C-alpha positions, 0 to 999 in steps of 0.5 A: 412319233413314228412307226417301229418294227420289231427287228429279228435278236397338239382347233388349231394351236396357233393362228396366224395372227397369234390369238390364242383362245380356251373355251369352256363349255358347260354340257353333259356329253356320253362317254364312248366305250372303255377297255375293261381293263388299262392295260398299261403298267406304269414302269416310272416318271422323271420330273427333273426338268418340267420344261412344257414336255411335248413328244418323246422319240425312243431309239433303242435304250434312249429317249429324246425327250422334246420340251417346249418352254422355260429354262430346260427347253431343248433336246433332252437325251434320256437312259432308258435301260431300266425304264423304272428309273430312267437317267437324264444324259443332256440337254440341248437346244432351243425349245423343241416341239416335236423330234424325228430319228433317222438312223444316227441323225435326230431332226428336232422341229422347234416350231417357229426356231427351224430345225435342229440337227443332232448326231445321236451315234453316241449318249450326249447328243452333238449339234450338227447344223440347223435351218431355220426359215425366214420370215413371220411365224413360220412354225416347223412342227414336224418332218419326214426323210427320204434319203437326203431330203428332209419334208417337213409340216410348216402349219400354214405355210404348207410344207418346206423341201431341206436338202440335209445331204451335209447336215451342218449346212441344210438348204432349202430346196423348195416350200410346197403350197397345200392350198388350204393348209396347217400342217403337223406332221409328215410321212413318207410311202414309196414315192409319196409324201402324206401330209396331216394338214389339221382341220384339213384332214390328210394331204397327199403330194407325189414327190418322184419329181417336184412335189406336186399335192395329187390327193385329200381327204377331210377327216372328223377332227384335227390331224396332228400326226400320223405312222403308217403300217409294216405295209405302207398302204395304211394311214394311222392318223391321230385326230386330236378330240376326233380320236385315231383314224385309219385311212386307206392308202393303197390309192394315194390319190383316193385316200378312203376313210376306213375308221375312227377309234374313240378316244377318252381325251385329246389325241396329240402325237402316236407311235406304232410298234407292229399291231399296237398303236400309242398315242399322248391323250391329255388325260391319259395314254392310250393304246389302240390294237389295229390289227384290222385297219377296218376295226380300230380298237382301243386296247388299253389306257391309263390316268397319266400325272400330267397333260399326256403329250406325244408317245412313241412305242419300242421294242425293247425284248421285254414286251415293249415299252412306251414313252409319253411326254407328260408335260411336266417330266416323261414316263415309261410304260409297259404296255400288256402287263399281263394278270393285274389289278387296277383301280378307278373311283368314279366319281373321281371327285366329289363336293358336298357343297353346304353340309347342314348334319351329315351328307351321303353319297355312294361311289364306286371302287372298280377294278379295271384290272385282270387280277384280284384287287385288294383295298387295304385301307381308306385314308378319309379327312377330317369331316368325312367317313367311309365305309367300307374301308377294306375290301376285295374286288374280283376283276371287272367288279365294283365296289360300292363305297359310302361317303358321309360329310359332316360338320361346319367346317370348309373341306379341300382334301382327298380320300385315300385308297390304298391297294394292291393296284401295282402302277397307282397302289395310293388313289386319291378321290378329291372331296370338298364341302361348304366352300363352294362359293369360295372355291367352286368345284365340278358339280358346285352351284356356280358364283354368281357374277356379272362381266359385260359382253362383247356386244357391250352390255353386261351380263349377269349369270342367274340371268341365264338359268337353265341355259348353257352358258359358254365362257371364252377367256381370250389370249394374244402372244 
């Protein structure tokens, strides 16, 4: 996940006490303005190894996919000569979260299992050596190379500097404290190392001698990845739910925030090609125009099949190719596909709850693309009717569609909109009726329940009618 230039011809994920948490808050939040076209065309997907795909690193016609958990964990190598039909070449190594290619070396960061160094001069990866840090809970998240030194973001343990002159036997040079540390990723510019330091923002180290922290900048989000512009004087930082930030680092001791572009998801891992930055944002793959660092703009986006994590972009001589690790597979996209249609149905799911007789709802079928959208058929499950079923939507326009639910039967199904959208020929809209008490969906009345609280008292949901309720589910691993 680092920058590329055209040449001529993931709150803190893990804490030190190993407690994970999930929270659900019921709030009304206004959405940021979105691009009117997705500007990304799906070329192909491969779900051969659904092992929690966390990151992808593209080098020429090969994509290296990091798989974090499961039987197929490790580094997968794909031939993406034809991105529409990716072919897996190889799979190797332990559970891997992120990777970084430098020349014919690939550095795979395996979280609690250190870093593995692979030779990627040939299609099949060859393990050259590895470094596994001693001690408990030392988490290698990502890194950068300068000369024969590999700098590794080690989360709460700061930065590790490793001598990798002999890749078969990496050795520890120094562990650098960042003070308050949640380091996720590194980049080198000149004699300085930039660290995406989680909730503590951006840290800057002088590495002209023994690494020394010389600057820092608080940022409005979780700094988890970063790339540099071509001149090396601006850093683009992924901030999780905080979006994408641009930071002026021309004076490394005094970095300055220039701009923040919002995202619709949790921006986890990013890559750059010229003036375009791409990133996985959970429900979407997003792209940004960064030609003016003081005015970042959302260039495009597209819903992915699962959870978009790390992304990378590479020049392939045909407009560029984007790879995204989509949790249970890897997907390839083409940025700026030209004049195409793009369907979006809002809302994407409807719960009619209890239906007595017949209930109606009006939805909008949007054309987010730049060419005319033709809906050639609409297929509804039993208990639902749709009108109209065939129509044309001009670029940027909306067609109102009426959905009618009737009958007493319980339904959990989808309405299928068949169109000429090149990367989503069938859009599926979830519809439900008469099953809210058993399978409540978004928009359904919440079923009542009573649970014990941390105060030792029992709490019933209905007693909090009219209030915002937070449900927090915890786990330890």
